[in-house]
N, C-alpha and C positions, 0 to 999 in steps of 0.2 A: 640765654633764653632757653625755654623748654620747647622741645620739638619731638615728633614721633619719627623715628628713623629705623632703617633696617640695614643689616650688613650682608644678608644672604636671602635667597628665596626660600619660602617654606610656608607653614600655616600662619594664621594671624598672629600667633604668639611671637613671631620674629619681629613684629612691630613693637619697639620699645620707646618709652618716654625718657628722654635724656636731656642733659644740659649741653647745648651747642653754642657756637659763636653766632652772634647776631649778624645777618647779612648786610651788605652795603650796596645801595642802588648804583648802577652804572648809567651810562648815557641812555636817555629815553626811558628810565625806570624810576619807580617810586618805592619807598619803603612803607609798608602798610602794617599798622598794628592790627593783627587779625582778631576780629570779634567772633567770627564763626566761619566754618568751612563746610562745604558740601561733600557728601560721600556718594560714590557711584561704583558700579561693578568693576570699572577699570582699576580701582584701587586693589580689589581682590586679585585681579589678574597680575598686576605688578607685584603684589606681595608673594604670590605663589610662583611667578614666572611661567605660568601656564595660560593658554597654550604656548608652546615654545616659540611660536611666531612672534610674540610680543617682545622676546628678548633681543630680536634683531635691532630694535630701535633704542633699547634701554640698558643693554648689557648682557652678554652671553652667560657669564658665570655669576655675576652679582650686579645689582642695580647701580648704575653710574650716579644717578641722583638718589641720595639716601633718604631724604625727607619726603614723606608721602603727602598726598593731597593735591587737588587741582582747583576746585571751586573755592572762592574766597570772598569775604566781605569784611570791611573794617574801615579804619581811619588812616589817612595819609599822615605820616610822621616825618618824612624827609624826602627831598627831591634830588634825583640825580641830575647830571648835566643834560641840557637840551630838552628838558621837560617843559611843555607848554599846556595851558588849559587846566592844570591841576594846582592846588595849593595845599599847604600843610593844614590839616584839620578837615579836609574834604572827606565825606563818607562815600565809599566806592564799593563796587562789586565787579567781579571778573574772574580771570583764571591766571594761574601761575604754577611754577614747579615748587611744591613744598608748602602747601597751605595748612598742614597739620602742625602748626607752630605758633608761637606767640607773635612773631613778626615774619613777614614774607616780602620778597622783592617781586613787584608786578610791573610788567611793561605797560607804558601809558596807552598803547593801542590795544591792550587786552583788558581794559577796565573802563567803566563808565560810572557816572553818579548813581548812587543807590536810590532806588525808588523811595520817595518820601513816606509812602504808606506801608512800607514793609519793615519788619524787625531785621536785625542783622542775620538771625537764623533763617528767616524766610528768604532774604536776598541771597544768602550763600548757596541755596540749593537751585538757583535759577540758571546760571550761565551755561554749563555743559548740556544739561537735559533740555532746557527751553530752546537754546540755539539749535540743537540737534533736531528737535521737533519742527522748528521754524524752517530750517533748511530742507527737511524731508518733505514738507508740504509745499513750500513756496518754490524752491529751486529744483529739487529732484522730482517732486510730484506735480508741479505746475497747477496747483489746485485753483479752481474757479468757482464762483458763486453758483449754487444749484447742483453741484456735483454730489454724488453719493460716495462717502468716504468711510472706510472701515479702519478702525484703529485696534490693532491686536495688542493686548496688554494695556488696556485703557486706564487701569487703576494703578499703574506703576509710575516710575519717574518720568521718562520721556512720554509715555502714553497719556498721562494726565495733562501734560502741556499740549500734546498733539490734539487731544479731544477739544480743549478750549480754543486753541488756535484755529482749528478747522471750522469751528462755529463762527469765530471772529471773521474768517474769510468768506462766510456765507454758505458753507457746505451743509448738507444733511449728513449727520454723523451717526454711525453705529459703533458702539464700544463693545469689544469682546473682552470678557473678564470671567473670573470665577464668581460663584454665588455670594461669597462674603463681601465682594466689592461692588455688587450690582447697584445698590442705592447710592454709593459714593460716585460711581460713574454717571448716574443720572443727574446728580447734583452738579456735576461739571458741565452739564448742558447737552449731553448726548441725546439725540432724538430717539434712538433705539439702543437697547442693551441686550447683548447675546451672551448667554451662559454656556461656556464651552463644555461644561460637564453634562449638559442636557441636549445640546443641538450642535450639528456640524455646519458651520457657516458655509462651507464649500458645497454642501448638498442642498442648501435652502434655495428658495426662489429668487432671492435678491442678488443682483450683480452690482459690482462697485466700480466706479470710475478710478478710484485710487484706494489702494490698501497700504497702510503704513504698519509694518510688522516690527514691533518693538520687543517681542518676547517669544520664548519657545524655540522650537526647531522644526516647524511644519514643512513638509516637502514642497518644493516649488510647484509640482503638479497640482496639489490641492489649492495653493494660493492662486495659481493662474486660473483654475476652474471658477473661482469666485469673482474674477475680473470680467468687465465688459470686453468685447473683442479688441478694443484699442485702449484698454485701461492701463494703469501704471501701478507697478508694485515697487515699493521702496523698503528695503531691508535695513533696519538700523539696530537690530539686536538678534540674538540667537545664542543659545547655550547648549553644549553637550560635553561629554567627557573626553573628546578627542584631544590628545596631548600635543599634537602638532599644530592643527589649525583651529581647534575648538569649534565655535559656531560660525567662523568666518568663511567656511567653504561654500555656504549657500549663496552669499553675496558674490563670491567669485564665479560660481556656476551661473548665477543670474546674469552677470555681465557678459559672460561668454555666449549665453543663449540668446540674449536680447536682439542682436542683429538679424537673427533668423526667424523671428516671430513678429506678429503685428503689435503685440503688447510691449510696453516699455518696462524693462526689468532693471532696477537700479540698486546699488549699494550706496552707503553714505558714510563719509568721515567728515565731521564738522569741527572746525576750530573757531571758538567764539572770538569775535572782534568787536571794537567799539561801536560800529554802526548797528550791528545786530543787537547788541546789549542795549543801546539807546532806544531802538525801536521797541524792544520788549518792555523796557521801562515805561514807555509811553502807554502801551497797552495795559500794563499792570496798574499804573496810576489812574487810568480811565476806568478801572474795574472790569475790564474785559478778560483778563487773565489773572489767576490767583495761584501762587505756589501752594502745592499740597504737601504740607510738612507732617510726616507721620510721627517723628519723635526726634529728640536731640540727645546726644551723649557727650560727656565731658572728654577733654583731651586725653586723660589717662584711661579712658574706656574704649579707645579706638579698636583694639582687637575684638572686643565684644560687639562693637557696632558693625564691624566687617562681617562677623558671623551672622548677626541678625539680618543684615541686608541679603546675604547669600541664601538665606532661607526662603526668599521669594515672597514673603508675606507682607512686606512694607506697603502701606497704603500711601503711595506717592514717594516722597523723598525723606532722606535721613540727613541730619546735620550734626556737626561736631562743634561744640561751643567752648569758648575759652573761659566762660564764667562757670558758676556752679550748676547743679542739675537743672535742666529746663525741659524735662521730658514731657511730650504732649500725648504720649501713649501710655500703656500699662507699664508697671515697674519692671516686669519681666515679660518676654515674648517668646514665641516658638523659635527654637534654634535648630532648624532642620537643614539637611544638606541637599534636598531635592524638592522641587515644586513644579506643578503642571505648567504654570506660566513662566517660571524661571525668573531669575533676578533681572530687574530692569533698571536702566540708568536713572 
């Protein structure tokens, strides 16, 4: 089969499309014919091996898992031992190690039936970003109806899901984004849209019960200033050029500071499971949440796709498709290395 693999850390060009052996599902696993895969900033970090902190879990000198990609949607083609509740031919979405390939092995507890009203490309961009948004709001943020919620990076991957989910939970939502994404964020259901190029959310009159920060690297002091006295901050993103910790240092500092202040300061690491995926599928099929797909790239265009996402201008999510071109955006897009909002998952 064809798969996107890497032998060493480096720029996106280390990702190469090659012929590799088709994987075999083990106990509790299924083999999925991949129809589409989702792309998130984590792929960029695993490609470059930066910040160095990421190498502790994936390989110090070179990646132990050579095939890239995590989000997946496709059709079950074979069952491993001890698999229950799934059959050959089922359409599923979920996560795995190595979704940038024609076939991938997926654990049965990391996938769920694909929402019937989504294409494979739309379904592929849901698992990591939508579950992250869900956990940020429901578990870390403890969102309740009537609360005031600020979503930073509301036009990005996690942010677009967080905006819709916060509304579904009954919150009043303010989306922070750049001017190019303002109308898009309004279309997601945000009650208010704040343009970070024209106003400072921390200096305004509004205070928030919950802030979900999915983008940028704003100081904790500014974020806390925008919270109510007992509000909650959940950091699920952050990018800067630090080669050792990258943007993870803010979440670490927030956890250390939280016991000494009245506000709740939280970081987040979410691993999608069947229950969360099933719950999201229900919201999607009910029309309360819709994946925001910016564009799709072919499997042989993964390096280009990684550069596009790193530019920080994607309106929602980016997919990798096993079929021919299915781009929903312009033929070419800006390929910059820095953006005010930063790349979002």
